[in-house]
C-alpha positions, 0 to 999 in steps of 0.5 A, a space after each residue: 161822261 163827266 169825271 170828277 178827278 183831282 191830282 195834286 203834288 205838294 207838301 203836308 202843312 201839318 200832321 194829319 188829324 186822325 179820328 176813329 169813330 165808335 164803329 171803328 172806322 177811321 178818317 184822316 184830315 190833312 192839308 197840303 200846299 202847292 206852289 207855283 211861280 210866274 213872271 208878270 208882264 212887267 217882269 216881276 216874279 210872283 210866288 203863289 201858294 195854295 192850300 188844299 183840304 183833304 179827307 181820307 177814309 178807311 184803309 187810306 186813312 190808316 196808311 196816311 196815319 202811318 206813312 205821312 208826317 208834316 212836311 212830307 212831299 206827297 202826290 194825291 188823287 181824289 175827287 172834289 167834294 163840296 158840303 155845307 154845315 150850320 155853325 154854332 152861331 147859326 150861319 151856314 158854312 161851306 167847305 170844299 175838300 178833296 176826298 183822297 182815293 190814292 196817294 204816294 210819298 214823293 222821294 226827291 233823289 239826287 243825281 248819281 254824280 252829286 
């Protein structure tokens, strides 16, 4: 069995973009940033940020519209999707995005002794 599953935790880079179609169906488009740090063999610390495009549909998009704002820390699950389209200049463009099927807002809690 082959499984297409993505799990990410990061921060929203901007407010979600919400589109409602004539049929009433709703779509949310958003980006999250994930960070990693590592030290090279020479001892230099490297910080690396990756940006990920996400799309959600229906009830999940509605929840995103009401619950998520720019900067929110979020945990998402979804599947990787690749598509292409023809740009106005006639060139073919390729897009890789994550189709969200579940998300949770992550709340950072301080220990009780602080």
